[in-house]
Structure formats: C-alpha cells, structure tokens
C-alpha positions in Angstrom: 0.1 0.2 0.1 2.8 2.5 0.9 4.8 2.2 -2.2 2.4 2.0 -4.7 0.3 4.9 -3.0 3.3 7.4 -2.2 5.0 6.1 -5.4 2.5 6.8 -7.9 1.5 10.1 -6.6 5.0 11.5 -6.2 5.9 10.2 -9.9 4.7 13.9 -11.7 6.6 16.1 -9.0 9.5 13.8 -9.2 9.9 14.1 -13.2 9.4 17.7 -12.8 12.0 18.2 -10.3 14.5 16.1 -12.7 13.7 18.5 -14.9 14.4 21.4 -13.3 17.5 23.7 -14.0 17.6 26.0 -10.8 17.7 24.9 -7.3 14.2 23.9 -5.7 13.0 23.9 -2.3 10.6 21.1 -1.3 8.7 20.9 2.0 7.1 17.8 2.5 6.3 14.8 5.0 8.0 12.3 5.8 6.4 9.5 3.9 7.2 11.9 0.7 10.6 12.5 1.9 11.6 8.8 2.1 10.1 7.9 -1.2 12.0 11.0 -2.8 15.3 10.2 -1.2 14.8 6.3 -1.9 14.3 7.3 -5.8 17.1 9.6 -6.0 19.4 7.7 -4.0 18.5 4.5 -6.5 17.3 2.5 -3.5 14.8 -0.7 -4.2 11.0 0.0 -3.5 11.0 -2.2 -0.9 13.2 -0.2 1.2 11.5 2.8 1.0 9.2 2.5 4.3 12.5 1.5 6.3 14.5 4.6 4.7 15.6 6.4 7.8 14.6 10.1 7.8 15.0 12.0 11.3 12.8 15.4 11.0 13.7 18.4 10.4 15.9 16.7 7.8 17.9 18.8 5.1 18.4 17.1 2.1 20.5 18.4 -1.0 20.3 16.4 -4.2 22.9 17.3 -6.4 22.4 16.8 -10.2 25.1 15.8 -12.2 25.4 15.5 -15.6 27.9 13.0 -17.3 29.4 13.5 -20.9 30.0 10.9 -22.6 32.4 11.0 -25.7 32.3 8.7 -28.4 35.3 8.7 -31.0 
C-alpha cells in the first residue's frame, strides 16, 4: 500500500524536479521525503518504508551531468 500509493502520486513531481535547472526547495511530509530520497538514492522500492529520515531533515540532491564522448 505505502509503495504504490506514495510512489504513484509522487511520480509526476519527481519528473518535474528532474527537469529543473534552478535550485528547488521542497517542503514535504516524512513519507514523501522517504520516497523521494529512495528514488534519488536508487534504492529498491521495498526499502522505502525503512528509509531513515529524522525530522527536521535537510537533504541536498546534487544533479550531476555526465558527458560521454564517443570516438
């Protein structure tokens, strides 16, 4: 229930966050923070409910672009 409910509702928000070029501040509930953190940390879905978040928590996600040059 947790995984499907939160993740389905959060998917459009995560897609918008990934497209942002400017810094974004997100204020959210612990469950949303767990799901977001697990997504960006590339954690398995089954670990989302067990992801440790300690309120108040500040998480800095750094978007890194990787340039691959093919010769």
